[in-house]
Each structure stands twice: as structure tokens, then as C-alpha cells.
C-alpha positions in Angstrom: -24.6 40.3 13.4 -24.3 40.7 9.6 -21.1 41.5 7.8 -21.3 42.9 4.3 -18.5 42.6 1.8 -17.9 44.9 -1.2 -15.3 43.8 -3.8 -13.3 45.7 -6.3 -12.0 43.6 -9.2 -8.9 44.2 -11.3 -8.7 43.2 -15.0 -5.3 41.7 -14.2 -6.6 39.6 -11.3 -8.5 36.4 -10.8 -11.7 35.6 -12.6 -14.9 36.8 -10.7 -16.3 33.3 -10.9 -13.3 32.0 -9.0 -13.6 34.6 -6.3 -17.3 33.9 -5.9 -16.5 30.2 -5.4 -13.8 31.0 -2.8 -16.1 33.2 -0.8 -19.1 30.8 -0.9 -16.7 28.1 0.4 -16.1 30.4 3.4 -19.8 30.9 4.0 -20.4 34.2 2.3 -23.7 34.6 0.3 -23.9 36.7 -2.8 -26.4 39.6 -2.6 -27.6 42.3 -5.0 -27.4 45.9 -4.0 -24.8 48.2 -2.4 -22.7 45.2 -1.2 -21.7 42.0 -3.0 -21.8 39.4 -0.2 -23.2 39.0 3.3 -22.1 36.7 6.2 -24.4 36.2 9.1 -22.9 35.4 12.5 -24.3 32.7 14.6 -26.1 33.3 17.9 -23.8 34.9 20.4 -21.1 35.6 17.9 -19.9 39.1 17.5 -16.7 41.1 17.2 -14.6 38.6 19.0 -12.1 35.8 18.2 -14.4 34.1 15.6 -14.7 37.5 13.8 -11.0 37.9 13.7 -10.6 34.3 12.4 -13.1 35.1 9.7 -11.2 38.2 8.7 -7.9 36.2 8.5 -9.6 33.5 6.3 -11.0 36.2 4.1 -7.7 37.8 3.6 -5.9 34.5 3.0 -8.5 33.4 0.5 -8.2 36.7 -1.5 -4.4 36.9 -1.3 -2.8 37.1 -4.8 -6.1 37.7 -6.6 -5.8 41.5 -7.1 -9.2 41.9 -5.4 -9.7 44.7 -2.9 -12.4 44.4 -0.3 -14.3 46.6 2.2 -16.3 45.3 5.1 -19.4 46.8 6.9 -21.0 45.1 10.0 -24.4 45.6 11.6 -25.7 44.2 14.9 
């Protein structure tokens, strides 16, 4: 499963370079196109507990940065 992440930055928020570093530290990879990052699940992983933990880590990492995000997953 691949999960795509689209970001919306605010001029009053954190620097984009800082956000990129935070996301890369969580395993997200930058992509060019409609979405900004992709995260590929390991074999057997899906919309389960590991996915929920990933969402929690993502939200915690972006808290206080004034960055909005949207997710899209494929199988």
C-alpha cells in the first residue's frame, strides 16, 4: 500500500525545509507531481494499527507548524 501526502504551507508557519526533514525522518519520500510525499507500507501492512500509529506520528510531527495535510492511499 502507498500513502500519498499533500501539504499546504502557511507563510506564518515553519520553514518548508524543516517540514521536509521531519517527514523524511518519519520515512516519507518527496515526490514530484500531484502529491508532495509518498510512504510505502511494508509487506502485509495495511489500514491497521501500524497505519493508525503512522497517522498519529504524522500529526504529532506537524503540530504547531501551521501546515495542513491531506492523505490518499492506494493498495
